[in-house]
All heavy atoms as a GROMACS GRO file, in nm:
protein
  550
    1MET      N    1   9.327  15.282  19.220
    1MET     CA    2   9.206  15.341  19.260
    1MET      C    3   9.150  15.274  19.382
    1MET      O    4   9.140  15.146  19.384
    1MET     CB    5   9.109  15.338  19.144
    1MET     CG    6   8.974  15.385  19.180
    1MET     SD    7   8.856  15.376  19.038
    1MET     CE    8   8.773  15.541  19.056
    2ARG      N    9   9.107  15.346  19.486
    2ARG     CA   10   9.058  15.278  19.604
    2ARG      C   11   8.903  15.309  19.607
    2ARG      O   12   8.859  15.419  19.570
    2ARG     CB   13   9.110  15.329  19.730
    2ARG     CG   14   9.264  15.292  19.735
    2ARG     CD   15   9.322  15.340  19.851
    2ARG     NE   16   9.272  15.269  19.963
    2ARG     CZ   17   9.322  15.242  20.085
    2ARG    NH1   18   9.439  15.303  20.116
    2ARG    NH2   19   9.254  15.174  20.175
    3PHE      N   20   8.826  15.218  19.653
    3PHE     CA   21   8.680  15.246  19.682
    3PHE      C   22   8.624  15.154  19.788
    3PHE      O   23   8.695  15.067  19.830
    3PHE     CB   24   8.595  15.212  19.545
    3PHE     CG   25   8.609  15.081  19.496
    3PHE    CD1   26   8.530  14.979  19.544
    3PHE    CD2   27   8.709  15.050  19.396
    3PHE    CE1   28   8.542  14.847  19.485
    3PHE    CE2   29   8.715  14.917  19.350
    3PHE     CZ   30   8.637  14.820  19.396
    4SER      N   31   8.520  15.196  19.844
    4SER     CA   32   8.463  15.124  19.954
    4SER      C   33   8.375  15.015  19.907
    4SER      O   34   8.293  15.033  19.817
    4SER     CB   35   8.373  15.222  20.030
    4SER     OG   36   8.300  15.157  20.128
    5VAL      N   37   8.396  14.893  19.947
    5VAL     CA   38   8.312  14.784  19.906
    5VAL      C   39   8.196  14.764  19.990
    5VAL      O   40   8.193  14.768  20.115
    5VAL     CB   41   8.400  14.651  19.922
    5VAL    CG1   42   8.321  14.540  19.879
    5VAL    CG2   43   8.532  14.658  19.830
    6SER      N   44   8.084  14.767  19.923
    6SER     CA   45   7.962  14.761  19.992
    6SER      C   46   7.903  14.618  19.993
    6SER      O   47   7.829  14.588  20.090
    6SER     CB   48   7.849  14.861  19.936
    6SER     OG   49   7.834  14.819  19.810
    7THR      N   50   7.933  14.536  19.900
    7THR     CA   51   7.874  14.409  19.886
    7THR      C   52   7.972  14.314  19.815
    7THR      O   53   8.035  14.353  19.710
    7THR     CB   54   7.745  14.411  19.802
    7THR    OG1   55   7.653  14.520  19.857
    7THR    CG2   56   7.675  14.279  19.804
    8VAL      N   57   7.980  14.200  19.869
    8VAL     CA   58   8.066  14.100  19.794
    8VAL      C   59   7.971  13.994  19.769
    8VAL      O   60   7.896  13.941  19.839
    8VAL     CB   61   8.174  14.038  19.882
    8VAL    CG1   62   8.253  13.928  19.815
    8VAL    CG2   63   8.270  14.157  19.927
    9ILE      N   64   7.958  13.955  19.633
    9ILE     CA   65   7.878  13.853  19.591
    9ILE      C   66   7.968  13.738  19.530
    9ILE      O   67   8.053  13.764  19.454
    9ILE     CB   68   7.784  13.902  19.483
    9ILE    CG1   69   7.701  14.022  19.525
    9ILE    CG2   70   7.696  13.800  19.419
    9ILE    CD1   71   7.628  14.091  19.421
   10VAL      N   72   7.938  13.626  19.577
   10VAL     CA   73   8.016  13.512  19.538
   10VAL      C   74   7.925  13.418  19.454
   10VAL      O   75   7.808  13.385  19.503
   10VAL     CB   76   8.075  13.431  19.648
   10VAL    CG1   77   8.152  13.306  19.604
   10VAL    CG2   78   8.165  13.515  19.739
   11SER      N   79   7.957  13.385  19.342
   11SER     CA   80   7.876  13.292  19.260
   11SER      C   81   7.941  13.165  19.238
   11SER      O   82   8.070  13.171  19.211
   11SER     CB   83   7.835  13.361  19.133
   11SER     OG   84   7.951  13.391  19.059
   12PHE      N   85   7.879  13.060  19.241
   12PHE     CA   86   7.936  12.919  19.238
   12PHE      C   87   7.873  12.857  19.114
   12PHE      O   88   7.747  12.854  19.101
   12PHE     CB   89   7.909  12.842  19.361
   12PHE     CG   90   7.992  12.904  19.472
   12PHE    CD1   91   7.919  12.984  19.561
   12PHE    CD2   92   8.111  12.852  19.504
   12PHE    CE1   93   7.981  13.036  19.674
   12PHE    CE2   94   8.180  12.915  19.608
   12PHE     CZ   95   8.108  12.999  19.694
   13ALA      N   96   7.949  12.809  19.023
   13ALA     CA   97   7.892  12.737  18.902
   13ALA      C   98   7.916  12.584  18.922
   13ALA      O   99   8.030  12.542  18.945
   13ALA     CB  100   7.955  12.793  18.784
   14ALA      N  101   7.820  12.511  18.920
   14ALA     CA  102   7.824  12.365  18.912
   14ALA      C  103   7.857  12.317  18.790
   14ALA      O  104   7.804  12.362  18.685
   14ALA     CB  105   7.692  12.304  18.963
   15LEU      N  106   7.941  12.222  18.773
   15LEU     CA  107   7.990  12.144  18.661
   15LEU      C  108   7.889  12.045  18.605
   15LEU      O  109   7.889  12.006  18.482
   15LEU     CB  110   8.126  12.101  18.663
   15LEU     CG  111   8.233  12.200  18.710
   15LEU    CD1  112   8.366  12.123  18.732
   15LEU    CD2  113   8.245  12.303  18.597
   16ALA      N  114   7.811  11.999  18.679
   16ALA     CA  115   7.700  11.900  18.651
   16ALA      C  116   7.587  11.918  18.737
   16ALA      O  117   7.586  11.996  18.837
   16ALA     CB  118   7.763  11.765  18.664
   17PHE      N  119   7.477  11.853  18.707
   17PHE     CA  120   7.355  11.859  18.794
   17PHE      C  121   7.386  11.794  18.931
   17PHE      O  122   7.444  11.680  18.933
   17PHE     CB  123   7.230  11.792  18.723
   17PHE     CG  124   7.185  11.868  18.611
   17PHE    CD1  125   7.211  11.830  18.475
   17PHE    CD2  126   7.120  11.985  18.620
   17PHE    CE1  127   7.174  11.888  18.368
   17PHE    CE2  128   7.080  12.062  18.514
   17PHE     CZ  129   7.097  12.016  18.388
   18ALA      N  130   7.332  11.845  19.033
   18ALA     CA  131   7.373  11.797  19.165
   18ALA      C  132   7.243  11.721  19.226
   18ALA      O  133   7.136  11.763  19.223
   18ALA     CB  134   7.401  11.918  19.257
   19ALA      N  135   7.289  11.604  19.289
   19ALA     CA  136   7.183  11.530  19.358
   19ALA      C  137   7.160  11.606  19.496
   19ALA      O  138   7.049  11.594  19.549
   19ALA     CB  139   7.232  11.387  19.375
   20ASP      N  140   7.270  11.664  19.540
   20ASP     CA  141   7.267  11.733  19.673
   20ASP      C  142   7.261  11.877  19.642
   20ASP      O  143   7.348  11.930  19.564
   20ASP     CB  144   7.391  11.694  19.750
   20ASP     CG  145   7.388  11.741  19.893
   20ASP    OD1  146   7.281  11.772  19.944
   20ASP    OD2  147   7.498  11.742  19.950
   21PRO      N  148   7.155  11.950  19.679
   21PRO     CA  149   7.144  12.102  19.640
   21PRO      C  150   7.271  12.191  19.694
   21PRO      O  151   7.316  12.155  19.794
   21PRO     CB  152   7.019  12.149  19.708
   21PRO     CG  153   6.980  12.045  19.813
   21PRO     CD  154   7.055  11.917  19.775
   22LEU      N  155   7.303  12.271  19.608
   22LEU     CA  156   7.416  12.360  19.640
   22LEU      C  157   7.376  12.477  19.723
   22LEU      O  158   7.266  12.550  19.703
   22LEU     CB  159   7.475  12.428  19.507
   22LEU     CG  160   7.592  12.515  19.522
   22LEU    CD1  161   7.708  12.446  19.594
   22LEU    CD2  162   7.631  12.568  19.386
   23VAL      N  163   7.434  12.501  19.847
   23VAL     CA  164   7.396  12.600  19.940
   23VAL      C  165   7.514  12.686  19.965
   23VAL      O  166   7.615  12.634  20.010
   23VAL     CB  167   7.340  12.533  20.081
   23VAL    CG1  168   7.305  12.640  20.167
   23VAL    CG2  169   7.223  12.448  20.034
   24LEU      N  170   7.515  12.812  19.949
   24LEU     CA  171   7.607  12.905  19.990
   24LEU      C  172   7.571  12.958  20.135
   24LEU      O  173   7.463  13.012  20.156
   24LEU     CB  174   7.614  13.029  19.884
   24LEU     CG  175   7.705  13.126  19.925
   24LEU    CD1  176   7.844  13.091  19.929
   24LEU    CD2  177   7.696  13.244  19.819
   25ASN      N  178   7.665  12.940  20.219
   25ASN     CA  179   7.645  12.981  20.366
   25ASN      C  180   7.686  13.124  20.371
   25ASN      O  181   7.800  13.164  20.356
   25ASN     CB  182   7.733  12.905  20.458
   25ASN     CG  183   7.687  12.754  20.444
   25ASN    OD1  184   7.565  12.718  20.446
   25ASN    ND2  185   7.785  12.670  20.425
   26THR      N  186   7.590  13.226  20.405
   26THR     CA  187   7.618  13.359  20.412
   26THR      C  188   7.704  13.389  20.545
   26THR      O  189   7.650  13.352  20.646
   26THR     CB  190   7.485  13.443  20.408
   26THR    OG1  191   7.414  13.414  20.286
   26THR    CG2  192   7.512  13.592  20.416
   27PRO      N  193   7.808  13.455  20.533
   27PRO     CA  194   7.877  13.504  20.655
   27PRO      C  195   7.794  13.590  20.736
   27PRO      O  196   7.710  13.668  20.690
   27PRO     CB  197   7.995  13.577  20.606
   27PRO     CG  198   8.013  13.552  20.461
   27PRO     CD  199   7.878  13.512  20.417
   28ALA      N  200   7.820  13.569  20.882
   28ALA     CA  201   7.740  13.655  20.962
   28ALA      C  202   7.774  13.805  20.956
   28ALA      O  203   7.688  13.888  20.968
   28ALA     CB  204   7.763  13.619  21.106
   29SER      N  205   7.895  13.840  20.911
   29SER     CA  206   7.940  13.974  20.887
   29SER      C  207   8.070  13.976  20.808
   29SER      O  208   8.135  13.873  20.800
   29SER     CB  209   7.957  14.045  21.015
   29SER     OG  210   8.070  13.988  21.086
   30VAL      N  211   8.099  14.087  20.744
   30VAL     CA  212   8.213  14.106  20.669
   30VAL      C  213   8.261  14.242  20.712
   30VAL      O  214   8.203  14.347  20.716
   30VAL     CB  215   8.178  14.120  20.514
   30VAL    CG1  216   8.315  14.145  20.424
   30VAL    CG2  217   8.123  13.979  20.460
   31THR      N  218   8.394  14.239  20.749
   31THR     CA  219   8.469  14.357  20.808
   31THR      C  220   8.574  14.402  20.709
   31THR      O  221   8.660  14.316  20.670
   31THR     CB  222   8.521  14.333  20.944
   31THR    OG1  223   8.422  14.287  21.034
   31THR    CG2  224   8.585  14.458  21.006
   32GLN      N  225   8.572  14.532  20.693
   32GLN     CA  226   8.675  14.588  20.595
   32GLN      C  227   8.815  14.552  20.638
   32GLN      O  228   8.858  14.548  20.756
   32GLN     CB  229   8.657  14.734  20.600
   32GLN     CG  230   8.758  14.822  20.518
   32GLN     CD  231   8.734  14.964  20.532
   32GLN    OE1  232   8.639  15.013  20.508
   32GLN    NE2  233   8.849  15.037  20.586
   33CYS      N  234   8.908  14.515  20.536
   33CYS     CA  235   9.044  14.481  20.562
   33CYS      C  236   9.067  14.362  20.640
   33CYS      O  237   9.169  14.332  20.700
   33CYS     CB  238   9.119  14.593  20.619
   33CYS     SG  239   9.116  14.732  20.512
   34GLU      N  240   8.964  14.277  20.665
   34GLU     CA  241   8.983  14.148  20.749
   34GLU      C  242   8.929  14.032  20.661
   34GLU      O  243   8.858  14.045  20.564
   34GLU     CB  244   8.894  14.158  20.876
   34GLU     CG  245   8.957  14.256  20.981
   34GLU     CD  246   8.881  14.248  21.115
   34GLU    OE1  247   8.809  14.146  21.136
   34GLU    OE2  248   8.902  14.341  21.192
   35GLU      N  249   8.996  13.919  20.679
   35GLU     CA  250   8.954  13.795  20.616
   35GLU      C  251   8.822  13.749  20.643
   35GLU      O  252   8.760  13.778  20.752
   35GLU     CB  253   9.058  13.681  20.662
   35GLU     CG  254   9.196  13.702  20.615
   35GLU     CD  255   9.281  13.582  20.648
   35GLU    OE1  256   9.227  13.473  20.703
   35GLU    OE2  257   9.401  13.592  20.623
   36THR      N  258   8.750  13.703  20.543
   36THR     CA  259   8.614  13.649  20.550
   36THR      C  260   8.609  13.509  20.510
   36THR      O  261   8.658  13.478  20.396
   36THR     CB  262   8.515  13.731  20.480
   36THR    OG1  263   8.516  13.868  20.533
   36THR    CG2  264   8.378  13.686  20.502
   37LEU      N  265   8.553  13.418  20.589
   37LEU     CA  266   8.540  13.269  20.545
   37LEU      C  267   8.418  13.263  20.477
   37LEU      O  268   8.303  13.299  20.532
   37LEU     CB  269   8.546  13.178  20.664
   37LEU     CG  270   8.535  13.036  20.634
   37LEU    CD1  271   8.646  12.986  20.548
   37LEU    CD2  272   8.519  12.955  20.768
   38ILE      N  273   8.414  13.211  20.353
   38ILE     CA  274   8.291  13.192  20.278
   38ILE      C  275   8.297  13.036  20.245
   38ILE      O  276   8.379  12.973  20.192
   38ILE     CB  277   8.303  13.271  20.145
   38ILE    CG1  278   8.305  13.412  20.166
   38ILE    CG2  279   8.172  13.227  20.055
   38ILE    CD1  280   8.332  13.494  20.045
   39THR      N  281   8.184  12.968  20.293
   39THR     CA  282   8.172  12.827  20.277
   39THR      C  283   8.045  12.794  20.196
   39THR      O  284   7.949  12.875  20.183
   39THR     CB  285   8.159  12.757  20.419
   39THR    OG1  286   8.048  12.799  20.487
   39THR    CG2  287   8.280  12.790  20.493
   40TRP      N  288   8.050  12.677  20.140
   40TRP     CA  289   7.929  12.621  20.071
   40TRP      C  290   7.929  12.466  20.089
   40TRP      O  291   8.028  12.414  20.135
   40TRP     CB  292   7.928  12.652  19.920
   40TRP     CG  293   8.042  12.589  19.855
   40TRP    CD1  294   8.030  12.478  19.776
   40TRP    CD2  295   8.178  12.641  19.836
   40TRP    NE1  296   8.154  12.451  19.721
   40TRP    CE2  297   8.242  12.551  19.743
   40TRP    CE3  298   8.243  12.751  19.874
   40TRP    CZ2  299   8.380  12.574  19.718
   40TRP    CZ3  300   8.382  12.767  19.847
   40TRP    CH2  301   8.444  12.678  19.767
   41GLN      N  302   7.819  12.412  20.065
   41GLN     CA  303   7.801  12.269  20.073
   41GLN      C  304   7.698  12.210  19.971
   41GLN      O  305   7.626  12.289  19.912
   41GLN     CB  306   7.740  12.223  20.214
   41GLN     CG  307   7.609  12.294  20.238
   41GLN     CD  308   7.580  12.295  20.391
   41GLN    OE1  309   7.664  12.298  20.471
   41GLN    NE2  310   7.451  12.275  20.415
   42GLY      N  311   7.727  12.083  19.946
   42GLY     CA  312   7.643  12.023  19.839
   42GLY      C  313   7.675  12.054  19.697
   42GLY      O  314   7.794  12.125  19.674
   43GLY      N  315   7.610  12.018  19.602
   43GLY     CA  316   7.644  12.049  19.455
   43GLY      C  317   7.748  11.968  19.410
   43GLY      O  318   7.799  11.876  19.476
   44VAL      N  319   7.764  11.990  19.283
   44VAL     CA  320   7.887  11.914  19.208
   44VAL      C  321   7.968  12.025  19.138
   44VAL      O  322   7.917  12.114  19.086
   44VAL     CB  323   7.820  11.825  19.108
   44VAL    CG1  324   7.932  11.751  19.029
   44VAL    CG2  325   7.731  11.713  19.174
   45GLY      N  326   8.099  11.990  19.141
   45GLY     CA  327   8.193  12.083  19.074
   45GLY      C  328   8.259  12.172  19.175
   45GLY      O  329   8.225  12.188  19.292
   46THR      N  330   8.363  12.242  19.130
   46THR     CA  331   8.437  12.314  19.217
   46THR      C  332   8.486  12.445  19.145
   46THR      O  333   8.598  12.510  19.182
   46THR     CB  334   8.568  12.242  19.249
   46THR    OG1  335   8.636  12.193  19.134
   46THR    CG2  336   8.544  12.115  19.334
   47GLU      N  337   8.402  12.498  19.053
   47GLU     CA  338   8.439  12.622  18.989
   47GLU      C  339   8.371  12.728  19.062
   47GLU      O  340   8.255  12.736  19.096
   47GLU     CB  341   8.393  12.617  18.839
   47GLU     CG  342   8.432  12.746  18.759
   47GLU     CD  343   8.397  12.722  18.622
   47GLU    OE1  344   8.397  12.608  18.561
   47GLU    OE2  345   8.365  12.824  18.569
   48ILE      N  346   8.456  12.844  19.093
   48ILE     CA  347   8.397  12.953  19.163
   48ILE      C  348   8.443  13.084  19.097
   48ILE      O  349   8.546  13.085  19.015
   48ILE     CB  350   8.445  12.959  19.312
   48ILE    CG1  351   8.599  12.967  19.328
   48ILE    CG2  352   8.397  12.832  19.383
   48ILE    CD1  353   8.646  13.002  19.459
   49SER      N  354   8.366  13.186  19.118
   49SER     CA  355   8.407  13.327  19.084
   49SER      C  356   8.356  13.430  19.189
   49SER      O  357   8.271  13.381  19.266
   49SER     CB  358   8.346  13.359  18.938
   49SER     OG  359   8.206  13.356  18.955
   50PHE      N  360   8.405  13.541  19.188
   50PHE     CA  361   8.369  13.639  19.279
   50PHE      C  362   8.325  13.771  19.198
   50PHE      O  363   8.373  13.786  19.088
   50PHE     CB  364   8.489  13.684  19.369
   50PHE     CG  365   8.549  13.567  19.446
   50PHE    CD1  366   8.647  13.487  19.389
   50PHE    CD2  367   8.485  13.524  19.566
   50PHE    CE1  368   8.704  13.381  19.453
   50PHE    CE2  369   8.555  13.422  19.641
   50PHE     CZ  370   8.656  13.348  19.579
   51GLU      N  371   8.251  13.842  19.276
   51GLU     CA  372   8.204  13.979  19.226
   51GLU      C  373   8.195  14.077  19.330
   51GLU      O  374   8.134  14.054  19.434
   51GLU     CB  375   8.055  13.967  19.161
   51GLU     CG  376   8.014  14.101  19.096
   51GLU     CD  377   7.889  14.074  19.024
   51GLU    OE1  378   7.787  14.094  19.083
   51GLU    OE2  379   7.895  14.042  18.902
   52VAL      N  380   8.254  14.194  19.320
   52VAL     CA  381   8.249  14.297  19.424
   52VAL      C  382   8.186  14.409  19.356
   52VAL      O  383   8.192  14.450  19.241
   52VAL     CB  384   8.399  14.344  19.450
   52VAL    CG1  385   8.409  14.460  19.550
   52VAL    CG2  386   8.482  14.221  19.504
   53GLU      N  387   8.094  14.475  19.441
   53GLU     CA  388   8.014  14.597  19.406
   53GLU      C  389   8.052  14.708  19.504
   53GLU      O  390   8.057  14.692  19.615
   53GLU     CB  391   7.869  14.563  19.418
   53GLU     CG  392   7.778  14.675  19.375
   53GLU     CD  393   7.631  14.638  19.388
   53GLU    OE1  394   7.597  14.521  19.363
   53GLU    OE2  395   7.546  14.725  19.405
   54ASP      N  396   8.094  14.825  19.442
   54ASP     CA  397   8.124  14.933  19.533
   54ASP      C  398   7.996  15.027  19.569
   54ASP      O  399   7.893  14.985  19.530
   54ASP     CB  400   8.234  15.025  19.464
   54ASP     CG  401   8.185  15.105  19.347
   54ASP    OD1  402   8.066  15.107  19.323
   54ASP    OD2  403   8.268  15.168  19.280
   55SER      N  404   8.019  15.123  19.648
   55SER     CA  405   7.907  15.195  19.698
   55SER      C  406   7.833  15.274  19.597
   55SER      O  407   7.717  15.327  19.620
   55SER     CB  408   7.950  15.291  19.809
   55SER     OG  409   8.048  15.387  19.753
   56THR      N  410   7.887  15.288  19.471
   56THR     CA  411   7.815  15.344  19.357
   56THR      C  412   7.737  15.258  19.277
   56THR      O  413   7.686  15.293  19.178
   56THR     CB  414   7.919  15.435  19.275
   56THR    OG1  415   8.007  15.353  19.203
   56THR    CG2  416   7.992  15.537  19.365
   57GLY      N  417   7.754  15.130  19.297
   57GLY     CA  418   7.692  15.028  19.216
   57GLY      C  419   7.767  14.959  19.113
   57GLY      O  420   7.725  14.880  19.031
   58VAL      N  421   7.894  15.008  19.093
   58VAL     CA  422   7.989  14.954  18.989
   58VAL      C  423   8.031  14.817  19.044
   58VAL      O  424   8.078  14.800  19.156
   58VAL     CB  425   8.101  15.047  18.967
   58VAL    CG1  426   8.209  14.981  18.877
   58VAL    CG2  427   8.058  15.176  18.926
   59LYS      N  428   8.020  14.718  18.941
   59LYS     CA  429   8.055  14.584  18.974
   59LYS      C  430   8.181  14.549  18.903
   59LYS      O  431   8.200  14.590  18.791
   59LYS     CB  432   7.938  14.490  18.937
   59LYS     CG  433   7.811  14.506  19.016
   59LYS     CD  434   7.701  14.416  18.974
   59LYS     CE  435   7.581  14.441  19.055
   59LYS     NZ  436   7.477  14.362  19.019
   60ALA      N  437   8.260  14.458  18.963
   60ALA     CA  438   8.378  14.404  18.893
   60ALA      C  439   8.391  14.252  18.925
   60ALA      O  440   8.406  14.208  19.053
   60ALA     CB  441   8.502  14.476  18.951
   61PRO      N  442   8.372  14.175  18.829
   61PRO     CA  443   8.374  14.021  18.847
   61PRO      C  444   8.522  13.980  18.831
   61PRO      O  445   8.601  14.033  18.766
   61PRO     CB  446   8.293  13.974  18.746
   61PRO     CG  447   8.308  14.078  18.627
   61PRO     CD  448   8.333  14.212  18.701
   62SER      N  449   8.548  13.864  18.901
   62SER     CA  450   8.679  13.796  18.878
   62SER      C  451   8.657  13.689  18.771
   62SER      O  452   8.541  13.661  18.725
   62SER     CB  453   8.722  13.720  19.013
   62SER     OG  454   8.636  13.609  19.030
   63ALA      N  455   8.771  13.641  18.721
   63ALA     CA  456   8.757  13.526  18.636
   63ALA      C  457   8.719  13.398  18.712
   63ALA      O  458   8.740  13.407  18.833
   63ALA     CB  459   8.897  13.502  18.565
   64SER      N  460   8.674  13.305  18.656
   64SER     CA  461   8.641  13.174  18.715
   64SER      C  462   8.772  13.114  18.748
   64SER      O  463   8.868  13.115  18.680
   64SER     CB  464   8.560  13.086  18.627
   64SER     OG  465   8.427  13.146  18.612
   65LEU      N  466   8.763  13.033  18.862
   65LEU     CA  467   8.877  12.948  18.894
   65LEU      C  468   8.827  12.822  18.954
   65LEU      O  469   8.720  12.803  19.003
   65LEU     CB  470   8.971  13.030  18.997
   65LEU     CG  471   8.917  13.062  19.130
   65LEU    CD1  472   8.992  12.981  19.236
   65LEU    CD2  473   8.932  13.202  19.150
   66VAL      N  474   8.922  12.716  18.952
   66VAL     CA  475   8.884  12.588  19.009
   66VAL      C  476   8.949  12.565  19.148
   66VAL      O  477   9.073  12.596  19.160
   66VAL     CB  478   8.933  12.483  18.910
   66VAL    CG1  479   8.908  12.340  18.965
   66VAL    CG2  480   8.856  12.495  18.771
   67VAL      N  481   8.871  12.528  19.237
   67VAL     CA  482   8.915  12.490  19.374
   67VAL      C  483   9.007  12.373  19.369
   67VAL      O  484   8.942  12.263  19.317
   67VAL     CB  485   8.809  12.488  19.476
   67VAL    CG1  486   8.865  12.446  19.618
   67VAL    CG2  487   8.727  12.606  19.487
   68GLN      N  488   9.123  12.366  19.396
   68GLN     CA  489   9.225  12.258  19.387
   68GLN      C  490   9.198  12.150  19.500
   68GLN      O  491   9.168  12.202  19.610
   68GLN     CB  492   9.369  12.304  19.374
   68GLN     CG  493   9.396  12.402  19.272
   68GLN     CD  494   9.377  12.337  19.132
   68GLN    OE1  495   9.413  12.226  19.105
   68GLN    NE2  496   9.306  12.401  19.037
   69PRO      N  497   9.207  12.028  19.473
   69PRO     CA  498   9.200  11.938  19.576
   69PRO      C  499   9.319  11.935  19.660
   69PRO      O  500   9.432  11.995  19.629
   69PRO     CB  501   9.195  11.795  19.505
   69PRO     CG  502   9.270  11.831  19.369
   69PRO     CD  503   9.241  11.979  19.342
   70SER      N  504   9.311  11.877  19.798
   70SER     CA  505   9.419  11.877  19.890
   70SER      C  506   9.402  11.763  19.969
   70SER      O  507   9.298  11.687  19.972
   70SER     CB  508   9.428  12.004  19.974
   70SER     OG  509   9.325  12.000  20.080
   71THR      N  510   9.501  11.734  20.063
   71THR     CA  511   9.484  11.626  20.157
   71THR      C  512   9.402  11.662  20.276
   71THR      O  513   9.360  11.582  20.350
   71THR     CB  514   9.631  11.582  20.214
   71THR    OG1  515   9.687  11.708  20.274
   71THR    CG2  516   9.710  11.533  20.091
   72GLN      N  517   9.364  11.797  20.282
   72GLN     CA  518   9.281  11.840  20.400
   72GLN      C  519   9.123  11.808  20.348
   72GLN      O  520   9.077  11.887  20.265
   72GLN     CB  521   9.290  11.982  20.412
   72GLN     CG  522   9.426  12.025  20.459
   72GLN     CD  523   9.476  11.985  20.588
   72GLN    OE1  524   9.376  11.962  20.675
   72GLN    NE2  525   9.602  11.955  20.615
   73THR      N  526   9.071  11.713  20.409
   73THR     CA  527   8.923  11.670  20.369
   73THR      C  528   8.822  11.687  20.489
   73THR      O  529   8.713  11.647  20.470
   73THR     CB  530   8.924  11.521  20.316
   73THR    OG1  531   8.973  11.437  20.408
   73THR    CG2  532   9.008  11.522  20.184
   74GLY      N  533   8.871  11.748  20.591
   74GLY     CA  534   8.778  11.747  20.711
   74GLY      C  535   8.663  11.838  20.695
   74GLY      O  536   8.560  11.818  20.762
   75CYS      N  537   8.657  11.924  20.584
   75CYS     CA  538   8.541  12.010  20.558
   75CYS      C  539   8.444  11.942  20.468
   75CYS      O  540   8.337  12.004  20.445
   75CYS     CB  541   8.588  12.141  20.506
   75CYS     SG  542   8.670  12.136  20.344
   76LEU      N  543   8.480  11.828  20.423
   76LEU     CA  544   8.390  11.767  20.321
   76LEU      C  545   8.277  11.690  20.381
   76LEU      O  546   8.295  11.631  20.480
   76LEU     CB  547   8.471  11.676  20.220
   76LEU     CG  548   8.582  11.753  20.152
   76LEU    CD1  549   8.657  11.648  20.062
   76LEU    CD2  550   8.522  11.860  20.053
   0.00000   0.00000   0.00000
């Protein structure tokens, strides 16, 4: 089934209380069928989930997943 995505909502769950507030940086725009970079800063924890809402208001959440560590630390 295909549908038009009107809104993408990303929710981030912190695993512990954060000394540094968690901030989700809203992308300037999102274009159909193109990659979108979603960034955040602060907070504690690395568990994320996604929720997509179509033009009729129907929502579909993803399962939670853990962002895996890597040797790329330039964004930290």
